[in-house]
C-alpha positions in Angstrom: 0.0 0.1 0.1 1.6 3.3 -1.2 0.7 6.6 -0.2 -1.3 8.4 -2.9 -1.6 11.8 -1.4 -1.2 14.9 -2.9 1.8 15.9 -0.4 2.9 12.1 -1.0 3.5 11.0 2.7 6.2 8.6 1.0 4.4 6.0 3.1 4.6 2.4 2.3 2.7 -0.4 4.5 3.6 -3.9 3.7 3.5 -7.6 5.0 6.6 -8.5 6.0 5.7 -12.4 7.0 2.1 -13.9 7.1 1.6 -17.3 9.4 0.5 -20.8 7.9 1.7 -19.3 4.3 4.3 -20.8 1.9 7.0 -18.1 1.1 9.0 -17.8 -1.7 11.5 -20.3 -0.6 8.8 -22.7 0.5 8.8 -22.5 4.2 5.9 -21.9 6.2 5.9 -19.6 9.6 3.6 -20.4 12.5 2.0 -17.2 14.0 4.4 -17.5 17.1 7.7 -17.6 14.7 6.2 -14.4 13.0 5.7 -12.6 16.3 9.0 -13.7 17.4 11.0 -12.5 14.3 8.6 -9.3 14.2 9.9 -8.7 17.9 13.8 -9.1 17.2 14.0 -7.1 14.5 12.7 -4.0 16.2 14.7 -4.6 19.8 17.9 -5.4 17.6 18.0 -4.7 14.0 15.4 -2.1 12.5 17.6 -2.3 9.2 16.2 -1.9 6.1 18.2 -3.1 3.2 18.0 -2.8 -1.0 16.8 -5.7 -2.9 19.4 -8.4 0.0 22.5 -6.5 -1.2 22.3 -3.4 1.0 21.3 -1.2 3.9 19.4 2.1 2.9 18.7 2.9 6.7 20.0 6.4 5.7 17.2 6.5 2.9 13.9 5.1 5.1 12.6 5.7 8.4 10.7 2.4 9.9 7.6 4.2 11.5 5.6 1.7 12.1 5.8 -2.6 13.1 2.8 -4.4 14.0 1.1 -8.0 14.5 -2.9 -8.2 13.6 -5.0 -9.1 16.3 -7.5 -10.6 14.3 -8.5 -11.2 10.1 -8.7 -7.3 8.7 -8.5 -5.8 5.6 -5.5 -3.4 4.6 -5.9 -1.3 1.2 -8.0 -4.0 -0.2 -6.3 -6.5 1.1 -6.9 -9.8 3.0 -5.0 -10.0 5.9 -4.6 -12.9 8.4 -4.7 -12.7 12.3 -1.1 -12.7 13.5 0.6 -11.4 10.3 3.6 -9.0 10.4 3.0 -5.2 9.1 5.9 -2.4 8.4 5.4 0.8 7.5 8.2 3.1 6.2 8.5 6.9 5.1 11.3 6.7 2.1 13.3 10.0 2.7 14.9 9.6 0.0 13.5 11.0 -3.4 15.1 8.7 -6.1 14.3 5.7 -4.3 10.7 7.0 -3.9 10.3 7.0 -7.7 11.4 3.6 -7.5 8.8 2.5 -5.2 5.7 4.9 -7.4 7.2 2.8 -10.5 6.5 -0.7 -8.7 10.1 -1.5 -8.4 9.6 -2.8 -5.3 6.6 -4.8 -4.5 7.3 -6.2 -1.0 9.1 -6.9 2.2 11.1 -9.8 3.3 12.7 -10.7 6.2 15.8 -11.2 4.2 16.7 -14.6 6.7 19.1 -17.0 5.6 19.4 -20.5 7.0 20.5 -23.9 6.2 17.9 -26.9 5.7 18.3 -30.6 7.3 16.5 -34.0 6.5 13.3 -34.7 8.7 14.4 -37.0 11.0 12.1 -40.3 11.8 10.1 -39.9 14.7 11.8 -42.1 17.7 10.6 -45.4 18.5 
């Protein structure tokens, strides 16, 4: 959701992580994991990256970060309970032009990890 007011607030609100949905890496996060990730981000990091390549903290400001407490509609999009939403204000005019053009389509947690095979249950 991008602001479209006359003054152009340079405001972007979007889903960072949604519980029980398959992400781009075929992972699924529980509501508890989404909550843990959102809290860890705010407590320890608050960094915003550019296409997973570099930080753009001097070009944006995190102005909202919250977990939905019920199913709701945001900008005409259905958002389920436990979803992590974040809003940023883009303070760099060139970056804002890229946002307006649709170069950026969403937020990412930008994490990394390794996969381990599932272990059979203990007998």
